[in-house]
C-alpha positions in Angstrom: -14.2 22.0 73.0 -17.7 21.7 74.0 -18.0 25.3 72.2 -17.0 23.5 69.2 -19.3 20.5 69.3 -22.2 23.0 70.1 -21.1 25.1 66.9 -20.9 21.9 64.6 -24.2 20.7 66.0 -26.0 23.9 65.3 -24.4 24.2 61.9 -25.7 20.6 61.0 -29.3 21.5 62.0 -29.1 24.6 59.8 -27.8 22.4 57.1 -30.5 19.9 57.5 -33.4 22.3 57.4 -31.9 23.7 54.3 -32.0 20.5 52.5 -35.4 19.6 53.9 -36.6 22.9 52.6 -35.0 22.2 49.1 -37.0 19.1 49.1 -40.3 20.9 49.8 -39.9 23.3 46.9 -42.4 23.2 44.1 -41.4 21.7 40.7 -41.9 25.3 39.1 -39.3 26.6 41.7 -36.9 23.8 40.9 -37.6 22.1 37.6 -36.5 18.8 37.1 -35.0 17.2 34.1 -37.4 14.4 32.8 -35.6 11.5 31.7 -37.0 9.5 28.8 -38.6 6.4 30.1 -40.3 3.3 28.4 -43.9 2.5 28.4 -45.5 0.7 31.1 -48.5 -0.7 29.0 -48.9 -0.9 25.0 -52.0 -1.2 22.9 -50.9 -3.7 20.1 -53.3 -3.8 17.2 -53.7 -6.6 14.7 -57.2 -6.3 13.0 -57.2 -8.8 10.5 -55.3 -11.8 12.0 -55.3 -13.1 15.5 -52.3 -14.0 17.4 -53.8 -17.2 18.4 -54.6 -18.3 15.1 -52.3 -21.2 13.4 -49.8 -19.7 11.1 -49.4 -21.0 7.5 -53.0 -20.9 6.4 -55.8 -18.1 5.8 -54.1 -14.9 6.8 -52.0 -16.0 9.4 -48.3 -16.2 8.9 -45.2 -14.5 9.9 -46.9 -11.6 11.5 -48.8 -13.8 13.7 -45.4 -15.1 15.0 -43.7 -11.7 15.3 -46.8 -10.2 17.2 -46.7 -13.4 19.7 -43.0 -13.3 20.3 -42.4 -9.9 20.4 -45.3 -9.3 22.8 -43.8 -12.0 25.3 -40.4 -10.6 25.1 -41.7 -7.1 25.8 -43.5 -8.4 28.8 -40.3 -10.2 30.1 -38.4 -6.5 30.2 -41.9 -5.2 32.1 -43.7 -3.7 29.2 -47.2 -5.0 29.6 -48.9 -5.8 26.1 -52.8 -5.9 25.4 -53.3 -7.2 21.8 -56.4 -6.2 20.1 -57.8 -8.6 17.4 -61.1 -9.2 15.6 -63.2 -12.1 17.1 -63.5 -15.1 14.6 -66.0 -17.2 16.7 -68.6 -16.7 19.1 -67.0 -19.4 21.4 -63.8 -17.0 22.2 -63.8 -15.4 25.6 -63.4 -11.4 25.5 -59.9 -11.7 26.7 -57.4 -14.5 26.9 -53.9 -13.9 28.9 -51.5 -15.4 26.4 -48.7 -15.2 29.0 -48.1 -13.4 32.0 -48.0 -9.5 30.9 -49.6 -10.3 27.4 -53.4 -10.1 27.3 -55.2 -10.8 23.9 -58.7 -8.8 23.6 -61.2 -10.2 21.2 -63.1 -7.2 19.5 -66.6 -8.0 17.9 -66.6 -6.4 14.2 -68.6 -8.2 11.4 -69.5 -11.7 11.3 -67.2 -14.3 12.9 -66.7 -16.3 9.7 -66.7 -15.9 5.9 -65.3 -12.4 5.8 -62.4 -11.8 3.5 -59.6 -9.4 4.5 -60.7 -7.3 1.5 -63.9 -6.8 3.2 -62.5 -5.8 6.5 -62.3 -2.1 5.8 -65.9 -1.9 6.2 -65.6 -3.0 9.6 -63.0 -0.6 10.9 -65.4 1.6 12.6 -67.0 -1.3 14.7 -63.4 -2.5 15.6 -62.5 0.9 16.5 -65.8 1.3 18.8 -64.7 -2.1 20.3 -61.2 -0.8 21.2 -62.7 2.6 22.7 -65.2 0.6 24.8 -62.2 -1.4 26.3 -60.4 1.9 27.0 -63.1 3.5 28.5 -63.1 1.4 31.4 -59.7 2.7 32.4 -58.1 5.8 33.9 -56.7 8.2 31.5 -53.2 7.5 30.3 -53.9 3.7 30.9 -52.2 3.1 27.5 -48.9 4.6 27.2 -48.6 3.8 23.3 -50.1 2.3 20.4 -48.4 -0.1 18.1 -50.3 -1.1 15.2 -49.7 -3.7 12.5 -50.5 -3.7 9.0 -52.2 -0.8 7.4 -55.9 -2.0 8.5 -54.5 -1.9 12.3 -52.9 1.4 11.3 -56.2 3.3 10.8 -57.6 2.2 14.0 -54.4 3.0 15.8 -54.3 6.5 14.2 -57.7 7.3 15.8 -56.9 5.7 19.2 -53.6 7.4 19.4 -55.1 10.9 18.9 -58.0 10.2 21.2 -55.7 9.0 24.0 -53.0 11.6 23.6 -50.5 8.6 22.9 -47.8 8.1 20.5 -48.5 5.7 17.4 -45.8 3.2 16.2 -46.8 1.3 13.0 -45.3 -1.9 11.4 -46.3 -2.1 7.7 -45.3 -5.9 7.2 -45.9 -5.4 3.6 -46.7 -2.7 1.3 -49.1 -2.4 -1.5 -46.8 -0.6 -4.0 -44.1 -3.0 -3.3 -46.4 -5.9 -3.8 -48.1 -4.7 -6.9 -44.4 -3.7 -8.5 -43.7 -7.7 -8.0 -47.0 -9.6 -8.9 -46.8 -13.2 -9.7 -48.6 -13.8 -13.2 -52.1 -13.7 -12.7 -52.2 -12.5 -9.0 -54.6 -9.6 -7.9 -53.0 -6.4 -7.4 -53.7 -4.6 -4.2 -56.4 -1.7 -4.5 -55.7 2.0 -4.5 -57.9 2.4 -1.4 -55.1 0.2 0.1 -52.1 2.5 -1.2 -54.4 5.6 0.0 -54.7 4.1 3.6 -51.0 3.3 4.1 -49.9 6.7 3.0 -52.2 8.0 5.6 -50.9 5.7 8.2 -47.3 6.5 7.2 -47.9 10.4 7.8 -50.0 9.8 10.9 -47.4 7.6 12.8 -44.7 9.2 15.2 -42.6 6.2 14.3 -42.5 3.5 11.7 -40.7 0.2 12.3 -39.1 -1.5 9.1 -37.8 -4.9 9.0 -34.6 -4.1 6.8 -32.8 -1.1 5.5 -34.4 -1.6 2.1 -37.8 -1.6 3.4 -37.0 1.7 5.3 -35.9 3.1 2.0 -38.9 1.8 0.3 -41.2 3.7 3.0 -39.3 6.9 2.1 -39.2 6.2 -1.7 -42.8 5.2 -2.0 -44.7 6.9 0.8 -42.7 9.9 1.6 -41.9 8.9 5.0 -39.7 11.0 7.3 -36.5 9.4 7.3 -36.1 10.4 10.9 -39.1 8.7 12.1 -38.1 5.2 10.4 -36.1 2.7 12.7 -35.0 -0.8 11.5 -35.4 -3.7 13.8 -34.8 -7.1 12.6 -37.3 -9.7 13.4 -36.1 -12.4 15.8 -36.5 -16.1 15.9 -37.5 -18.4 18.6 -33.8 -19.9 19.4 -35.2 -22.2 22.0 -37.8 -23.9 19.5 -36.0 -23.7 16.2 -32.5 -25.3 16.8 -30.7 -28.1 14.9 -31.7 -30.6 17.9 -35.3 -30.7 19.8 -35.2 -29.4 23.2 -33.7 -31.9 25.6 -31.3 -33.5 23.0 -27.6 -33.2 23.9 -25.6 -33.3 20.6 -22.0 -34.5 20.1 -19.6 -33.0 17.8 -20.8 -33.3 14.1 -24.2 -34.8 15.2 -26.3 -32.8 13.0 -26.7 -35.4 10.5 -28.1 -37.6 13.3 -30.7 -35.0 14.1 -31.6 -34.9 10.4 -31.9 -38.4 10.4 -34.2 -38.5 13.7 -36.2 -35.9 12.4 -37.1 -37.6 8.9 -37.7 -40.9 11.1 -40.3 -39.0 13.0 -41.9 -37.7 9.9 -41.8 -40.8 7.7 -39.4 -39.5 5.3 -36.8 -41.5 3.4 -33.4 -41.2 5.0 -31.2 -41.0 1.8 -33.8 -38.4 0.1 -33.4 -35.0 -1.3 -35.7 -32.9 0.4 -36.7 -29.5 -0.7 -39.2 -28.1 1.5 -41.8 -25.6 0.9 -43.2 -24.2 4.2 -46.0 -21.3 4.3 -49.2 -20.1 3.0 -50.2 -21.4 -0.6 -50.6 -18.4 -2.6 -49.1 -16.7 -5.8 -47.2 -14.3 -3.9 -45.0 -17.0 -2.1 -44.8 -19.0 -5.4 -44.7 -22.6 -4.5 -45.4 -23.2 -8.1 -41.8 -22.1 -8.8 -40.5 -25.1 -6.6 -42.7 -27.7 -8.3 -41.9 -26.5 -12.0 -38.0 -26.7 -10.7 -38.6 -30.2 -9.7 -40.3 -31.2 -12.8 -37.0 -29.6 -14.6 -34.8 -31.3 -12.7 -36.5 -34.7 -13.0 -36.5 -34.0 -17.0 -32.9 -33.8 -16.8 -32.1 -36.2 -14.2 -35.0 -38.9 -14.4 -32.8 -41.1 -12.1 -33.4 -38.8 -9.0 -37.3 -39.4 -8.9 -36.6 -42.5 -6.9 -34.6 -40.3 -4.2 -36.6 -37.1 -4.1 -39.5 -36.2 -1.9 -40.9 -32.3 -2.0 -43.2 -31.7 1.2 -45.6 -28.7 0.8 -46.7 -27.6 4.3 -49.2 -25.0 4.6 -52.9 -23.9 3.5 -54.4 -21.8 0.8 -54.2 -18.0 1.8 -54.9 -14.6 -0.1 -55.5 -15.1 -3.7 -54.7 -18.6 -3.5 -57.9 -19.2 -1.9 -59.8 -18.8 -5.2 -58.2 -22.1 -6.3 -57.4 -24.1 -3.3 -56.5 -27.3 -5.0 -54.6 -25.5 -7.8 -51.3 -26.7 -6.7 -52.3 -30.1 -6.6 -53.5 -30.0 -10.0 -50.4 -28.3 -11.4 -48.0 -31.2 -9.6 -50.2 -33.8 -11.8 -49.9 -31.6 -14.8 -46.0 -31.6 -14.5 -46.1 -35.2 -13.8 -44.5 -35.0 -10.3 -47.5 -35.7 -8.2 -45.8 -38.9 -6.9 -42.9 -37.2 -5.3 -44.8 -34.3 -4.0 -46.5 -34.5 -0.7 -49.2 -31.9 0.7 -49.4 -31.4 4.6 -51.7 -29.1 6.2 -50.3 -26.3 8.6 -48.5 -27.5 11.6 -47.5 -26.0 15.3 -44.3 -24.4 15.7 -42.7 -27.5 17.1 -43.4 -29.8 14.4 -42.6 -27.0 12.2 -39.3 -27.1 13.5 -38.9 -30.9 12.8 -39.7 -30.3 9.2 -37.1 -27.7 8.8 -34.6 -30.3 10.5 -35.6 -33.1 8.2 -35.4 -30.9 5.0 -32.1 -30.9 2.7 -33.1 -27.2 1.9 -36.0 -25.1 2.5 -37.2 -23.2 -0.6 -38.7 -19.8 -0.8 -39.2 -18.5 -4.3 -41.4 -15.6 -3.2 -42.2 -12.4 -5.4 -42.0 -10.4 -2.2 -40.9 -10.7 1.3 -40.7 -7.8 3.7 -38.2 -10.2 5.9 -39.0 -13.7 5.4 -39.1 -15.2 9.2 -39.3 -18.8 7.8 -35.8 -18.6 6.1 -34.3 -17.4 9.5 -36.5 -20.3 11.6 -35.1 -23.1 9.0 -31.5 -21.6 9.4 -31.9 -21.6 13.2 -32.8 -25.3 12.9 -29.7 -26.3 10.8 -31.1 -26.1 7.1 -29.8 -24.1 4.4 -32.3 -21.9 2.4 -32.7 -21.5 -1.6 -34.5 -18.3 -1.9 -35.5 -15.5 -4.4 -33.2 -12.4 -4.0 -36.1 -10.0 -3.1 -37.2 -8.0 -0.1 -35.4 -8.8 3.2 -34.2 -12.3 2.1 -30.7 -11.2 1.2 -30.3 -9.9 4.8 -31.9 -13.4 6.1 -29.8 -15.5 3.8 -26.0 -15.2 3.4 -25.7 -16.3 -0.3 -23.2 -18.8 -0.7 -22.6 -19.5 3.1 -26.1 -20.2 4.6 -27.9 -20.9 1.4 -28.3 -19.6 -2.2 -30.0 -16.5 -3.7 -31.6 -16.7 -7.0 -32.2 -13.5 -9.1 -35.6 -13.8 -10.8 -38.2 -16.8 -10.8 -36.9 -19.0 -13.5 -37.6 -22.4 -12.4 -34.7 -23.9 -14.4 -32.3 -21.5 -12.3 -33.8 -23.0 -9.0 -33.5 -26.6 -10.6 -29.9 -25.8 -11.4 -29.3 -25.2 -7.4 -31.4 -28.2 -6.5 -29.2 -30.3 -9.0 -26.2 -29.0 -6.7 -27.5 -30.3 -3.4 -28.5 -33.6 -5.2 -24.9 -34.2 -6.5 -23.4 -32.8 -3.5 -25.2 -34.0 -0.4 -22.3 -32.4 2.0 -24.0 -29.1 1.3 -26.8 -29.5 3.4 -24.7 -30.2 6.5 -22.0 -27.7 5.8 -24.5 -24.8 4.9 -26.8 -26.0 7.6 -24.2 -25.5 10.2 -23.3 -21.9 9.0 -27.1 -21.2 8.7 -27.5 -22.1 12.5 -24.7 -19.9 13.5 -26.0 -16.7 11.5 -29.3 -17.4 13.1 -28.1 -16.7 16.4 -27.8 -13.3 15.9 -31.6 -13.0 15.4 -33.1 -13.5 18.7 -36.3 -11.9 19.8 -34.7 -10.6 23.1 -32.6 -8.3 20.8 -35.6 -7.3 18.7 -37.7 -6.5 21.9 -35.0 -4.5 23.4 -34.7 -2.4 20.0 -38.5 -2.1 19.7 -38.6 -0.7 23.2 -35.9 1.9 22.3 -38.2 2.9 19.4 -41.1 3.3 21.8 -39.0 5.5 24.2 -38.0 7.6 21.1 -41.6 7.9 20.0 -42.7 8.8 23.6 -40.2 11.6 24.0 -41.0 13.1 20.5 -44.6 12.8 21.2 -44.1 14.8 24.4 -41.9 17.5 22.8 -44.2 18.0 20.0 -47.0 18.5 22.4 -45.0 21.0 24.7 -44.1 22.9 21.4 -47.9 23.3 20.6 -48.7 24.4 24.2 -46.0 27.2 23.8 -47.4 28.2 20.5 -50.8 28.5 21.8 -49.7 30.7 24.7 -47.8 33.0 22.3 
């Protein structure tokens, strides 16, 4: 019996030594499978607009919201984000912690004020220099991946990614060729330099993120993007902020009407009014003039509605709209509807949610929208949307269920739908309930998780391509 115990003890000792030797073997002797991993830290680039700016004026809009919300959700799943953006005032500190895991870095590139977006290409060298300076203070491999937003950032990202040996993921947000094919009357076309720049960024990117399938097709059709490199990620909405009831309110069954009434009381709006709302940047591309012309048509047909219609326009001039900042007010006066239109400056996200709750319908007659984030935000707040059937809006709005889509930009067609909302006030709560349910599928958590998967695929493809080049160089 003791002999058996001794034999087993000796056998266990030998096995233990064998396992120990296996653990000490070199990787060359026992290659291990490297599983794809998520990045630990991402350099996010937003040259022309800061995530700290107020959306709804200047160049600040849906892209600002997109970057802030995405970065915060990525940080929550342990992907640190550093956002590089151009400094627009000397009072800004070099870096600001937006939230734990999200750092905004301000880069000096050109004068702080008075620089139009069209003048920024001349400052890309200075911006790139600032990005490289920030990187120089870190160890190699500090940034695992570069995620650039809009073509200007894409050019900086192209150089940075090559210098750092990191993959480049790019989001176009808007495309020159698509905008030029859908220009409003009198609007300025995007220059050929932008088209060339976008084409170069598409070719240089390891992965491209499109908001919708249609945008993915446009990247392939207009810019010869490799379909295998294009991933569709629907933007999200902050469902804690944009909801039928303000945070802290506890609704009862069928209480959405009470929330609308409360929001109108807070904003000083009449309780029984038809309120078609425009919220966003005031520029020809967004077509707020179509809403005003539609209201003029409606009041010509139904003058009795004048006493119970209010048309809020919440936002500031942007882009080519800056050339005529008072153009919309003058148009309202020429159309004879200045008494029913209320112009309001851009507001913060919490108050914007209240404007959505107060409205009978959000009106988005845009000529081009890569997605239409405002449409999802309004629906999440329980308000239906009347929108042009362009870009990503047919994805954002379920025609006939959560709102109405109009083909073209004939004010009479928009007036017809507004008349339906005036004659059938039950449309607002019925479609609003469906809209709030529809918006639940567009949370930012899902968008961040899908984006992280795109990052992982980009890193794996970048590593595979590097290995292929190394093997090729060694015969």
